[in-house]
KOLBA-906289 format. One record per residue: x negated, z, y negated of N, C-alpha, C in turn; residue in three letters; residue number from 0. Coordinates in nm, 2 decimals. Layout:
BEGIN
KOLRO     n_x     n_z     n_y    ca_x    ca_z    ca_y     c_x     c_z     c_y  residu  num
KOLRO       X       Z       Y       X       Z       Y       X       Z       Y     ALA  NUM
...
! end
This chain:
BEGIN
KOLRO     n_x     n_z     n_y    ca_x    ca_z    ca_y     c_x     c_z     c_y  residu  num
KOLRO   -7.02   -0.72   -4.36   -7.06   -0.86   -4.33   -6.97   -0.92   -4.23     MET    0
KOLRO   -6.91   -1.03   -4.28   -6.81   -1.10   -4.19   -6.88   -1.22   -4.13     LYS    1
KOLRO   -6.94   -1.20   -4.02   -7.01   -1.31   -3.94   -6.94   -1.31   -3.80     ASN    2
KOLRO   -6.96   -1.43   -3.74   -6.91   -1.45   -3.60   -7.02   -1.43   -3.50     LEU    3
KOLRO   -6.99   -1.36   -3.39   -7.09   -1.35   -3.28   -7.10   -1.48   -3.21     VAL    4
KOLRO   -7.22   -1.52   -3.17   -7.24   -1.64   -3.09   -7.19   -1.62   -2.95     LEU    5
KOLRO   -7.12   -1.71   -2.90   -7.08   -1.71   -2.76   -7.19   -1.78   -2.68     GLY    6
KOLRO   -7.16   -1.80   -2.55   -7.26   -1.87   -2.46   -7.28   -2.01   -2.51     ALA    7
KOLRO   -7.41   -2.05   -2.53   -7.44   -2.18   -2.57   -7.42   -2.28   -2.46     LEU    8
KOLRO   -7.36   -2.39   -2.50   -7.33   -2.50   -2.40   -7.43   -2.61   -2.41     LEU    9
KOLRO   -7.41   -2.72   -2.34   -7.51   -2.83   -2.34   -7.52   -2.89   -2.48     ALA   10
KOLRO   -7.64   -2.93   -2.51   -7.66   -2.99   -2.64   -7.60   -3.13   -2.64     VAL   11
KOLRO   -7.53   -3.16   -2.75   -7.46   -3.29   -2.76   -7.55   -3.39   -2.82     ALA   12
KOLRO   -7.63   -3.36   -2.92   -7.72   -3.45   -2.98   -7.84   -3.38   -3.03     SER   13
KOLRO   -7.96   -3.44   -3.03   -8.08   -3.38   -3.08   -8.15   -3.48   -3.17     VAL   14
KOLRO   -8.20   -3.44   -3.28   -8.27   -3.53   -3.37   -8.39   -3.47   -3.43     SER   15
KOLRO   -8.49   -3.54   -3.47   -8.61   -3.49   -3.53   -8.61   -3.52   -3.68     THR   16
KOLRO   -8.50   -3.58   -3.73   -8.49   -3.60   -3.87   -8.40   -3.50   -3.94     GLY   17
KOLRO   -8.32   -3.55   -4.03   -8.24   -3.46   -4.11   -8.09   -3.46   -4.07     CYS   18
KOLRO   -8.05   -3.54   -3.98   -7.91   -3.55   -3.95   -7.88   -3.57   -3.80     SER   19
KOLRO   -7.76   -3.54   -3.76   -7.72   -3.56   -3.62   -7.64   -3.69   -3.60     SER   20
KOLRO   -7.61   -3.76   -3.71   -7.54   -3.88   -3.70   -7.57   -3.96   -3.83     SER   21
KOLRO   -7.53   -4.09   -3.83   -7.56   -4.17   -3.95   -7.45   -4.16   -4.06     ASP   22
KOLRO   -7.34   -4.09   -4.03   -7.24   -4.07   -4.13   -7.17   -3.93   -4.10     SER   23
KOLRO   -7.10   -3.88   -4.20   -7.04   -3.75   -4.18   -7.05   -3.67   -4.31     GLY   24
KOLRO   -7.05   -3.54   -4.29   -7.06   -3.44   -4.40   -7.19   -3.37   -4.39     VAL   25
KOLRO   -7.26   -3.37   -4.50   -7.39   -3.31   -4.51   -7.38   -3.16   -4.54     THR   26
KOLRO   -7.46   -3.08   -4.48   -7.47   -2.93   -4.50   -7.61   -2.89   -4.52     VAL   27
KOLRO   -7.65   -2.83   -4.63   -7.78   -2.78   -4.65   -7.80   -2.64   -4.59     ASP   28
KOLRO   -7.90   -2.62   -4.51   -7.92   -2.49   -4.44   -8.06   -2.44   -4.47     VAL   29
KOLRO   -8.07   -2.32   -4.50   -8.21   -2.26   -4.52   -8.22   -2.13   -4.44     SER   30
KOLRO   -8.34   -2.09   -4.41   -8.37   -1.97   -4.33   -8.48   -1.90   -4.39     TRP   31
KOLRO   -8.49   -1.77   -4.37   -8.60   -1.68   -4.41   -8.62   -1.57   -4.31     LYS   32
KOLRO   -8.74   -1.51   -4.32   -8.77   -1.40   -4.23   -8.80   -1.28   -4.32     PHE   33
KOLRO   -8.74   -1.16   -4.28   -8.75   -1.04   -4.36   -8.79   -0.93   -4.27     THR   34
KOLRO   -8.89   -0.85   -4.32   -8.93   -0.72   -4.26   -8.84   -0.61   -4.32     HIS   35
KOLRO   -8.75   -0.56   -4.24   -8.65   -0.47   -4.30   -8.71   -0.34   -4.35     LEU   36
KOLRO   -8.80   -0.29   -4.28   -8.86   -0.16   -4.32   -8.91   -0.15   -4.46     GLU   37
KOLRO   -8.97   -0.26   -4.51   -9.02   -0.26   -4.65   -8.96   -0.37   -4.73     ASP   38
KOLRO   -8.87   -0.45   -4.68   -8.79   -0.55   -4.75   -8.88   -0.67   -4.79     GLY   39
KOLRO   -8.99   -0.69   -4.73   -9.08   -0.80   -4.77   -9.05   -0.92   -4.68     THR   40
KOLRO   -9.08   -1.04   -4.74   -9.06   -1.16   -4.67   -9.18   -1.19   -4.57     ALA   41
KOLRO   -9.15   -1.26   -4.46   -9.25   -1.29   -4.36   -9.25   -1.44   -4.34     ARG   42
KOLRO   -9.36   -1.49   -4.29   -9.38   -1.63   -4.26   -9.32   -1.66   -4.12     ALA   43
KOLRO   -9.32   -1.78   -4.08   -9.27   -1.82   -3.95   -9.36   -1.75   -3.85     CYS   44
KOLRO   -9.31   -1.71   -3.74   -9.39   -1.64   -3.64   -9.49   -1.73   -3.57     PRO   45
KOLRO   -9.60   -1.68   -3.53   -9.71   -1.76   -3.47   -9.66   -1.82   -3.34     THR   46
KOLRO   -9.69   -1.94   -3.32   -9.65   -2.02   -3.20   -9.51   -2.06   -3.19     ASN   47
KOLRO   -9.43   -2.03   -3.30   -9.29   -2.07   -3.30   -9.27   -2.16   -3.43     PHE   48
KOLRO   -9.30   -2.29   -3.41   -9.31   -2.37   -3.53   -9.18   -2.46   -3.55     GLY   49
KOLRO   -9.08   -2.44   -3.47   -8.96   -2.53   -3.48   -8.84   -2.45   -3.51     THR   50
KOLRO   -8.76   -2.50   -3.61   -8.63   -2.44   -3.64   -8.53   -2.54   -3.60     ALA   51
KOLRO   -8.44   -2.49   -3.51   -8.33   -2.58   -3.46   -8.20   -2.53   -3.52     VAL   52
KOLRO   -8.14   -2.62   -3.60   -8.02   -2.59   -3.66   -7.91   -2.63   -3.57     ILE   53
KOLRO   -7.82   -2.54   -3.52   -7.72   -2.58   -3.43   -7.58   -2.56   -3.49     LYS   54
KOLRO   -7.49   -2.65   -3.45   -7.36   -2.64   -3.51   -7.26   -2.67   -3.39     SER   55
KOLRO   -7.14   -2.61   -3.40   -7.04   -2.62   -3.29   -6.90   -2.62   -3.35     GLN   56
KOLRO   -6.82   -2.71   -3.31   -6.68   -2.71   -3.36   -6.61   -2.58   -3.32     LEU   57
KOLRO   -6.51   -2.53   -3.40   -6.44   -2.41   -3.37   -6.30   -2.45   -3.31     ILE   58
KOLRO   -6.27   -2.38   -3.21   -6.14   -2.40   -3.14   -6.03   -2.34   -3.23     ASN   59
KOLRO   -5.92   -2.42   -3.25   -5.82   -2.38   -3.34   -5.74   -2.26   -3.29     ASP   60
KOLRO   -5.74   -2.24   -3.16   -5.66   -2.12   -3.11   -5.74   -2.00   -3.10     SER   61
KOLRO   -5.87   -2.01   -3.05   -5.95   -1.89   -3.03   -6.03   -1.85   -3.16     SER   62
KOLRO   -6.05   -1.95   -3.24   -6.14   -1.94   -3.36   -6.28   -1.91   -3.33     HIS   63
KOLRO   -6.32   -1.94   -3.20   -6.46   -1.93   -3.16   -6.52   -2.07   -3.14     LEU   64
KOLRO   -6.65   -2.08   -3.12   -6.71   -2.21   -3.10   -6.66   -2.27   -2.96     GLY   65
KOLRO   -6.64   -2.40   -2.96   -6.59   -2.46   -2.84   -6.66   -2.60   -2.82     SER   66
KOLRO   -6.69   -2.63   -2.70   -6.75   -2.75   -2.66   -6.90   -2.76   -2.69     GLY   67
KOLRO   -6.95   -2.88   -2.67   -7.10   -2.90   -2.69   -7.14   -2.87   -2.83     SER   68
KOLRO   -7.27   -2.83   -2.85   -7.32   -2.81   -2.99   -7.41   -2.92   -3.02     ASP   69
KOLRO   -7.43   -2.94   -3.15   -7.52   -3.04   -3.21   -7.65   -2.97   -3.25     PHE   70
KOLRO   -7.76   -3.03   -3.23   -7.89   -2.97   -3.27   -7.97   -3.06   -3.36     SER   71
KOLRO   -8.03   -3.01   -3.46   -8.12   -3.08   -3.55   -8.25   -3.00   -3.56     ASP   72
KOLRO   -8.36   -3.07   -3.54   -8.49   -3.00   -3.54   -8.57   -3.02   -3.67     LEU   73
KOLRO   -8.63   -2.91   -3.72   -8.71   -2.91   -3.84   -8.83   -2.83   -3.82     PHE   74
KOLRO   -8.93   -2.85   -3.90   -9.05   -2.76   -3.90   -9.00   -2.63   -3.96     ASN   75
KOLRO   -9.04   -2.52   -3.89   -9.00   -2.39   -3.93   -9.05   -2.36   -4.07     CYS   76
KOLRO   -9.17   -2.40   -4.10   -9.24   -2.37   -4.23   -9.16   -2.44   -4.35     SER   77
KOLRO   -9.08   -2.54   -4.32   -9.00   -2.60   -4.43   -8.90   -2.50   -4.49     ALA   78
KOLRO   -8.85   -2.41   -4.41   -8.76   -2.31   -4.45   -8.62   -2.36   -4.50     MET   79
KOLRO   -8.60   -2.49   -4.47   -8.47   -2.55   -4.51   -8.46   -2.69   -4.44     ALA   80
KOLRO   -8.34   -2.73   -4.43   -8.31   -2.86   -4.37   -8.17   -2.90   -4.40     GLY   81
KOLRO   -8.14   -3.03   -4.40   -8.00   -3.08   -4.42   -7.95   -3.15   -4.29     THR   82
KOLRO   -7.84   -3.10   -4.25   -7.77   -3.16   -4.13   -7.65   -3.24   -4.17     ILE   83
KOLRO   -7.61   -3.33   -4.08   -7.49   -3.41   -4.11   -7.39   -3.39   -3.99     VAL   84
KOLRO   -7.28   -3.32   -4.02   -7.18   -3.30   -3.92   -7.09   -3.42   -3.91     LEU   85
KOLRO   -7.05   -3.45   -3.79   -6.99   -3.58   -3.76   -6.85   -3.60   -3.83     PRO   86
KOLRO   -6.77   -3.50   -3.84   -6.64   -3.51   -3.90   -6.61   -3.39   -3.99     THR   87
KOLRO   -6.51   -3.41   -4.08   -6.47   -3.30   -4.17   -6.39   -3.21   -4.08     ALA   88
KOLRO   -6.44   -3.09   -4.06   -6.37   -2.99   -3.96   -6.43   -2.85   -3.99     ASP   89
KOLRO   -6.40   -2.76   -3.90   -6.45   -2.63   -3.90   -6.55   -2.61   -3.80     GLN   90
KOLRO   -6.67   -2.55   -3.84   -6.78   -2.53   -3.75   -6.84   -2.39   -3.76     TYR   91
KOLRO   -6.92   -2.36   -3.65   -7.01   -2.25   -3.66   -7.15   -2.31   -3.67     LEU   92
KOLRO   -7.23   -2.26   -3.76   -7.37   -2.31   -3.78   -7.47   -2.19   -3.77     VAL   93
KOLRO   -7.57   -2.21   -3.69   -7.68   -2.11   -3.68   -7.81   -2.17   -3.66     TRP   94
KOLRO   -7.92   -2.09   -3.67   -8.05   -2.14   -3.66   -8.13   -2.06   -3.54     VAL   95
KOLRO   -8.20   -2.14   -3.46   -8.28   -2.08   -3.36   -8.43   -2.12   -3.39     GLU   96
KOLRO   -8.51   -2.02   -3.38   -8.66   -2.04   -3.40   -8.72   -2.05   -3.26     ILE   97
KOLRO   -8.78   -2.17   -3.23   -8.84   -2.19   -3.10   -8.98   -2.24   -3.11     GLN   98
KOLRO   -9.05   -2.24   -2.99   -9.18   -2.30   -2.98   -9.16   -2.45   -2.98     ASN   99
KOLRO   -9.27   -2.52   -3.00   -9.26   -2.67   -3.01   -9.20   -2.74   -2.89     ASP  100
KOLRO   -9.22   -2.68   -2.77   -9.16   -2.75   -2.65   -9.01   -2.71   -2.63     SER  101
KOLRO   -8.97   -2.61   -2.70   -8.83   -2.57   -2.68   -8.81   -2.48   -2.56     GLY  102
KOLRO   -8.92   -2.44   -2.50   -8.91   -2.36   -2.38   -8.89   -2.21   -2.41     SER  103
KOLRO   -8.91   -2.17   -2.53   -8.90   -2.02   -2.56   -8.84   -2.01   -2.70     SER  104
KOLRO   -8.75   -1.91   -2.72   -8.68   -1.89   -2.84   -8.73   -1.75   -2.90     THR  105
KOLRO   -8.78   -1.75   -3.02   -8.82   -1.62   -3.09   -8.70   -1.54   -3.13     TYR  106
KOLRO   -8.60   -1.61   -3.20   -8.49   -1.54   -3.25   -8.38   -1.64   -3.28     ALA  107
KOLRO   -8.26   -1.58   -3.28   -8.14   -1.66   -3.31   -8.07   -1.59   -3.43     THR  108
KOLRO   -8.03   -1.67   -3.53   -7.96   -1.61   -3.65   -7.82   -1.58   -3.61     SER  109
KOLRO   -7.75   -1.50   -3.70   -7.61   -1.49   -3.69   -7.55   -1.63   -3.72     ASN  110
KOLRO   -7.43   -1.65   -3.67   -7.36   -1.78   -3.70   -7.28   -1.77   -3.83     SER  111
KOLRO   -7.26   -1.88   -3.90   -7.19   -1.88   -4.02   -7.07   -1.98   -4.01     THR  112
KOLRO   -6.95   -1.94   -4.06   -6.84   -2.02   -4.05   -6.85   -2.13   -4.17     PHE  113
KOLRO   -6.83   -2.25   -4.13   -6.84   -2.36   -4.23   -6.72   -2.45   -4.21     VAL  114
KOLRO   -6.65   -2.47   -4.32   -6.53   -2.56   -4.33   -6.56   -2.68   -4.41     ASP  115
KOLRO   -6.59   -2.79   -4.35   -6.64   -2.91   -4.42   -6.52   -3.00   -4.47     THR  116
KOLRO   -6.40   -2.95   -4.45   -6.28   -3.02   -4.51   -6.27   -2.99   -4.66     THR  117
KOLRO   -6.35   -2.89   -4.71   -6.36   -2.86   -4.85   -6.50   -2.87   -4.90     PHE  118
KOLRO   -6.53   -2.85   -5.02   -6.66   -2.85   -5.07   -6.74   -2.74   -5.00     ALA  119
KOLRO   -6.86   -2.78   -4.94   -6.93   -2.70   -4.85   -7.05   -2.63   -4.93     THR  120
KOLRO   -7.05   -2.50   -4.93   -7.17   -2.43   -4.98   -7.29   -2.43   -4.89     ASP  121
KOLRO   -7.41   -2.42   -4.94   -7.52   -2.41   -4.86   -7.51   -2.29   -4.76     PRO  122
KOLRO   -7.57   -2.31   -4.64   -7.58   -2.20   -4.54   -7.72   -2.14   -4.55     VAL  123
KOLRO   -7.72   -2.01   -4.58   -7.85   -1.94   -4.59   -7.85   -1.83   -4.48     ASP  124
KOLRO   -7.95   -1.83   -4.39   -7.95   -1.73   -4.29   -8.08   -1.65   -4.30     VAL  125
KOLRO   -8.07   -1.53   -4.25   -8.19   -1.44   -4.26   -8.22   -1.39   -4.12     GLU  126
KOLRO   -8.34   -1.39   -4.08   -8.39   -1.34   -3.95   -8.47   -1.21   -3.98     ILE  127
KOLRO   -8.43   -1.10   -3.92   -8.49   -0.97   -3.94   -8.60   -0.95   -3.83     ILE  128
KOLRO   -8.72   -0.94   -3.86   -8.83   -0.94   -3.76   -8.84   -0.80   -3.69     ASP  129
KOLRO   -8.78   -0.69   -3.76   -8.80   -0.56   -3.70   -8.66   -0.49   -3.68     ASP  130
KOLRO   -8.56   -0.57   -3.67   -8.43   -0.51   -3.65   -8.32   -0.60   -3.61     GLY  131
KOLRO   -8.20   -0.56   -3.62   -8.09   -0.65   -3.57   -7.95   -0.59   -3.62     GLY  132
KOLRO   -7.85   -0.62   -3.55   -7.71   -0.60   -3.60   -7.62   -0.55   -3.49     TYR  133
KOLRO   -7.51   -0.48   -3.53   -7.40   -0.45   -3.43   -7.29   -0.54   -3.47     PHE  134
KOLRO   -7.22   -0.59   -3.36   -7.10   -0.66   -3.37   -6.99   -0.59   -3.29     PHE  135
KOLRO   -6.86   -0.60   -3.34   -6.75   -0.54   -3.27   -6.62   -0.60   -3.32     PHE  136
KOLRO   -6.52   -0.58   -3.23   -6.38   -0.61   -3.27   -6.30   -0.49   -3.26     THR  137
KOLRO   -6.18   -0.49   -3.32   -6.10   -0.36   -3.32   -5.95   -0.39   -3.33     TRP  138
KOLRO   -5.88   -0.29   -3.28   -5.73   -0.28   -3.30   -5.70   -0.14   -3.34     ASP  139
KOLRO   -5.58   -0.12   -3.40   -5.53    0.01   -3.43   -5.41    0.04   -3.35     LEU  140
KOLRO   -5.40    0.17   -3.31   -5.28    0.21   -3.23   -5.24    0.35   -3.28     GLU  141
KOLRO   -5.11    0.38   -3.24   -5.07    0.52   -3.27   -5.10    0.61   -3.15     ASP  142
KOLRO   -5.06    0.73   -3.16   -5.10    0.83   -3.06   -5.02    0.80   -2.92     THR  143
KOLRO   -4.92    0.72   -2.92   -4.86    0.68   -2.80   -4.92    0.56   -2.73     THR  144
KOLRO   -5.02    0.49   -2.80   -5.08    0.37   -2.75   -5.02    0.25   -2.80     GLY  145
KOLRO   -4.92    0.25   -2.89   -4.86    0.13   -2.95   -4.95    0.07   -3.05     LYS  146
KOLRO   -4.97   -0.06   -3.04   -5.05   -0.13   -3.14   -4.99   -0.13   -3.27     LEU  147
KOLRO   -5.07   -0.12   -3.38   -5.02   -0.11   -3.51   -5.09   -0.22   -3.59     LEU  148
KOLRO   -5.02   -0.28   -3.69   -5.08   -0.36   -3.79   -5.16   -0.27   -3.88     SER  149
KOLRO   -5.25   -0.33   -3.96   -5.32   -0.24   -4.06   -5.22   -0.18   -4.16     CYS  150
KOLRO   -5.12   -0.26   -4.20   -5.02   -0.21   -4.30   -4.94   -0.10   -4.24     ALA  151
KOLRO   -4.90   -0.12   -4.11   -4.82   -0.01   -4.05   -4.90    0.12   -4.03     ASP  152
KOLRO   -5.03    0.10   -4.01   -5.11    0.22   -3.99   -5.14    0.29   -4.12     ALA  153
KOLRO   -5.11    0.22   -4.23   -5.14    0.28   -4.37   -5.27    0.24   -4.43     GLY  154
KOLRO   -5.33    0.13   -4.38   -5.45    0.08   -4.43   -5.41   -0.04   -4.52     VAL  155
KOLRO   -5.42   -0.02   -4.65   -5.39   -0.13   -4.75   -5.51   -0.22   -4.77     THR  156
KOLRO   -5.50   -0.31   -4.87   -5.61   -0.40   -4.90   -5.73   -0.33   -4.96     SER  157
KOLRO   -5.70   -0.21   -5.01   -5.81   -0.13   -5.07   -5.88   -0.04   -4.96     SER  158
KOLRO   -5.82   -0.03   -4.84   -5.88    0.05   -4.73   -5.97   -0.04   -4.65     GLY  159
KOLRO   -6.02    0.02   -4.54   -6.12   -0.05   -4.46   -6.13    0.01   -4.32     SER  160
KOLRO   -6.20   -0.06   -4.24   -6.26   -0.01   -4.11   -6.41    0.02   -4.14     VAL  161
KOLRO   -6.46    0.14   -4.11   -6.59    0.18   -4.14   -6.67    0.21   -4.02     GLU  162
KOLRO   -6.80    0.17   -4.02   -6.89    0.21   -3.91   -7.00    0.30   -3.98     THR  163
KOLRO   -7.05    0.40   -3.91   -7.16    0.48   -3.95   -7.26    0.48   -3.83     ILE  164
KOLRO   -7.37    0.42   -3.84   -7.47    0.41   -3.74   -7.59    0.51   -3.77     ALA  165
KOLRO   -7.61    0.60   -3.69   -7.71    0.71   -3.71   -7.82    0.70   -3.60     THR  166
KOLRO   -7.94    0.70   -3.65   -8.05    0.70   -3.55   -8.06    0.82   -3.47     SER  167
KOLRO   -8.07    0.81   -3.34   -8.08    0.92   -3.25   -8.21    1.00   -3.27     VAL  168
KOLRO   -8.32    0.92   -3.29   -8.45    0.99   -3.30   -8.47    1.04   -3.44     ALA  169
KOLRO   -8.41    0.98   -3.54   -8.43    1.02   -3.68   -8.30    1.02   -3.75     THR  170
KOLRO   -8.22    1.13   -3.74   -8.09    1.14   -3.79   -8.08    1.11   -3.94     PRO  171
KOLRO   -8.19    1.13   -4.01   -8.18    1.11   -4.16   -8.17    0.96   -4.19     SER  172
KOLRO   -8.20    0.87   -4.09   -8.18    0.73   -4.11   -8.04    0.69   -4.06     TYR  173
KOLRO   -7.95    0.65   -4.14   -7.82    0.60   -4.10   -7.77    0.50   -4.20     PHE  174
KOLRO   -7.68    0.41   -4.16   -7.63    0.31   -4.24   -7.48    0.30   -4.22     ARG  175
KOLRO   -7.40    0.28   -4.32   -7.26    0.26   -4.30   -7.22    0.12   -4.36     ASN  176
KOLRO   -7.12    0.07   -4.29   -7.06   -0.06   -4.33   -6.91   -0.05   -4.34     ASP  177
KOLRO   -6.85   -0.13   -4.43   -6.70   -0.13   -4.44   -6.66   -0.27   -4.42     LYS  178
KOLRO   -6.54   -0.29   -4.35   -6.49   -0.42   -4.32   -6.34   -0.42   -4.36     PHE  179
KOLRO   -6.29   -0.54   -4.39   -6.15   -0.56   -4.41   -6.07   -0.54   -4.28     THR  180
KOLRO   -5.98   -0.45   -4.29   -5.91   -0.41   -4.16   -5.85   -0.53   -4.09     CYS  181
KOLRO   -5.79   -0.62   -4.17   -5.71   -0.73   -4.10   -5.80   -0.84   -4.04     GLU  182
KOLRO   -5.93   -0.83   -4.06   -6.02   -0.93   -4.00   -6.03   -0.90   -3.85     ASP  183
KOLRO   -6.03   -0.78   -3.81   -6.03   -0.74   -3.67   -6.17   -0.77   -3.60     HIS  184
KOLRO   -6.27   -0.81   -3.67   -6.40   -0.83   -3.62   -6.50   -0.81   -3.73     TYR  185
KOLRO   -6.63   -0.78   -3.70   -6.73   -0.77   -3.80   -6.86   -0.75   -3.75     GLY  186
KOLRO   -6.96   -0.79   -3.83   -7.10   -0.77   -3.80   -7.16   -0.68   -3.91     THR  187
KOLRO   -7.23   -0.58   -3.87   -7.29   -0.48   -3.97   -7.41   -0.55   -4.04     THR  188
KOLRO   -7.45   -0.49   -4.15   -7.57   -0.53   -4.21   -7.69   -0.49   -4.12     ASP  189
KOLRO   -7.81   -0.54   -4.14   -7.91   -0.52   -4.04   -7.96   -0.37   -4.04     PRO  190
KOLRO   -8.00   -0.33   -3.92   -8.06   -0.20   -3.90   -8.19   -0.21   -3.83     LEU  191
KOLRO   -8.28   -0.11   -3.85   -8.41   -0.11   -3.78   -8.39   -0.10   -3.63     LEU  192
KOLRO   -8.48   -0.16   -3.56   -8.47   -0.15   -3.41   -8.49    0.00   -3.37     ALA  193
KOLRO   -8.39    0.04   -3.30   -8.38    0.19   -3.27   -8.26    0.21   -3.18     ASP  194
KOLRO   -8.23    0.33   -3.14   -8.12    0.37   -3.06   -8.02    0.45   -3.16     THR  195
KOLRO   -7.89    0.42   -3.16   -7.80    0.48   -3.25   -7.68    0.54   -3.19     TYR  196
KOLRO   -7.62    0.63   -3.26   -7.48    0.68   -3.24   -7.40    0.61   -3.34     THR  197
KOLRO   -7.29    0.55   -3.30   -7.21    0.47   -3.40   -7.07    0.53   -3.40     VAL  198
KOLRO   -7.02    0.58   -3.51   -6.89    0.63   -3.53   -6.81    0.53   -3.61     SER  199
KOLRO   -6.68    0.51   -3.57   -6.59    0.41   -3.63   -6.46    0.47   -3.67     ILE  200
KOLRO   -6.41    0.44   -3.79   -6.28    0.49   -3.83   -6.21    0.39   -3.92     ASP  201
KOLRO   -6.08    0.42   -3.93   -6.00    0.34   -4.03   -5.98    0.44   -4.15     ALA  202
KOLRO   -6.00    0.39   -4.27   -5.98    0.48   -4.39   -5.90    0.42   -4.49     GLU  203
KOLRO   -5.84    0.50   -4.57   -5.76    0.47   -4.69   -5.79    0.57   -4.80     GLU  204
KOLRO   -5.82    0.52   -4.92   -5.86    0.61   -5.02   -5.98    0.69   -4.99     GLY  205
KOLRO   -6.08    0.63   -4.92   -6.21    0.69   -4.88   -6.19    0.81   -4.79     ASN  206
KOLRO   -6.07    0.82   -4.73   -6.04    0.93   -4.63   -6.01    0.87   -4.50     ALA  207
KOLRO   -6.06    0.92   -4.39   -6.03    0.87   -4.25   -5.89    0.90   -4.22     ALA  208
KOLRO   -5.82    0.80   -4.17   -5.68    0.82   -4.12   -5.67    0.79   -3.97     ILE  209
KOLRO   -5.78    0.75   -3.91   -5.78    0.73   -3.77   -5.93    0.71   -3.72     GLY  210
KOLRO   -5.95    0.75   -3.60   -6.09    0.74   -3.55   -6.09    0.68   -3.41     THR  211
KOLRO   -6.21    0.64   -3.37   -6.23    0.59   -3.23   -6.34    0.68   -3.17     ALA  212
KOLRO   -6.35    0.69   -3.04   -6.46    0.76   -2.97   -6.59    0.71   -3.02     PRO  213
KOLRO   -6.69    0.80   -3.04   -6.82    0.75   -3.07   -6.88    0.66   -2.97     GLU  214
KOLRO   -6.96    0.57   -3.01   -7.04    0.48   -2.92   -7.18    0.54   -2.92     LYS  215
KOLRO   -7.23    0.60   -2.81   -7.36    0.66   -2.81   -7.46    0.57   -2.74     THR  216
KOLRO   -7.59    0.60   -2.78   -7.70    0.53   -2.72   -7.69    0.38   -2.73     ASN  217
KOLRO   -7.66    0.33   -2.84   -7.64    0.19   -2.87   -7.77    0.14   -2.93     GLN  218
KOLRO   -7.83    0.04   -2.86   -7.97    0.00   -2.90   -7.97   -0.13   -2.99     GLU  219
KOLRO   -8.04   -0.12   -3.10   -8.07   -0.24   -3.18   -8.20   -0.29   -3.14     ILE  220
KOLRO   -8.21   -0.42   -3.11   -8.34   -0.48   -3.07   -8.39   -0.58   -3.17     THR  221
KOLRO   -8.52   -0.61   -3.17   -8.58   -0.70   -3.26   -8.65   -0.81   -3.18     ALA  222
KOLRO   -8.67   -0.93   -3.24   -8.62   -0.97   -3.37   -8.48   -1.02   -3.38     PRO  223
KOLRO   -8.40   -0.97   -3.48   -8.27   -1.02   -3.50   -8.17   -1.01   -3.39     ASN  224
KOLRO   -8.19   -0.90   -3.31   -8.10   -0.88   -3.20   -7.95   -0.85   -3.24     GLY  225
KOLRO   -7.86   -0.89   -3.16   -7.72   -0.87   -3.19   -7.66   -0.79   -3.07     LEU  226
KOLRO   -7.62   -0.67   -3.10   -7.57   -0.58   -3.00   -7.41   -0.57   -3.01     THR  227
KOLRO   -7.34   -0.61   -2.90   -7.20   -0.61   -2.90   -7.15   -0.47   -2.86     ASP  228
KOLRO   -7.08   -0.40   -2.95   -7.02   -0.27   -2.93   -6.89   -0.28   -2.85     LEU  229
KOLRO   -6.84   -0.41   -2.83   -6.72   -0.42   -2.75   -6.60   -0.41   -2.84     GLY  230
KOLRO   -6.48   -0.40   -2.78   -6.36   -0.39   -2.85   -6.32   -0.25   -2.87     HIS  231
KOLRO   -6.30   -0.21   -2.99   -6.28   -0.07   -3.03   -6.14   -0.05   -3.06     ILE  232
KOLRO   -6.08    0.06   -3.01   -5.94    0.10   -3.04   -5.95    0.22   -3.13     VAL  233
KOLRO   -5.89    0.21   -3.24   -5.89    0.32   -3.34   -5.75    0.38   -3.34     ILE  234
KOLRO   -5.74    0.51   -3.31   -5.61    0.58   -3.30   -5.58    0.65   -3.43     THR  235
KOLRO   -5.46    0.61   -3.48   -5.41    0.66   -3.61   -5.30    0.76   -3.59     VAL  236
KOLRO   -5.31    0.87   -3.64   -5.21    0.98   -3.63   -5.11    0.97   -3.75     ASP  237
KOLRO   -5.01    0.89   -3.73   -4.92    0.87   -3.85   -4.77    0.90   -3.80     ASN  238
! end
């Protein structure tokens, strides 16, 4: 899953109670849903959290992360969808926060989605897991001397990947693996149940590991929809 981690949220630039943050611009349809991961069933909006705040933030061209103030549009959570209007054709991060009606408490924050409104914009669909969350991490590859390697130099082709395997400490029979495009250098796993995990990370080619990183132990997934940053991972390739 190629999602971006949310950085620190800055001051709100505009807030509306209708469908848009301005009178002109580019419209984006956003929907949200709640899922109970353990049995895969849908859930309703949480009690006492009746507001869905769709937030959007311009992306910095250099860092490729959110930059500057964000825009906020408020909708009834039970609507499960809303349309926002972004002020200019540009690149944005878009995410949804589920809050109480006063805005004083947040139940959960969705992962952010990259949106490029300079092209035809697909709808943004976000999922909030009420009993689990995600791991996020970035990575680099290096040789045994500590020299940084490109994915190609390390021997990871377009058919290869960077892989994570997250295994429950309490219940080792529960584990999940995710594969990422090596050249992305960042990724967010698919959702996992709230628990404590050991996470192994490797680079692979032809379904065989060609480099590994030290295991990340005692890594906690929190609910609802928690996002745990594993940090920057260095994968050592013996080539």
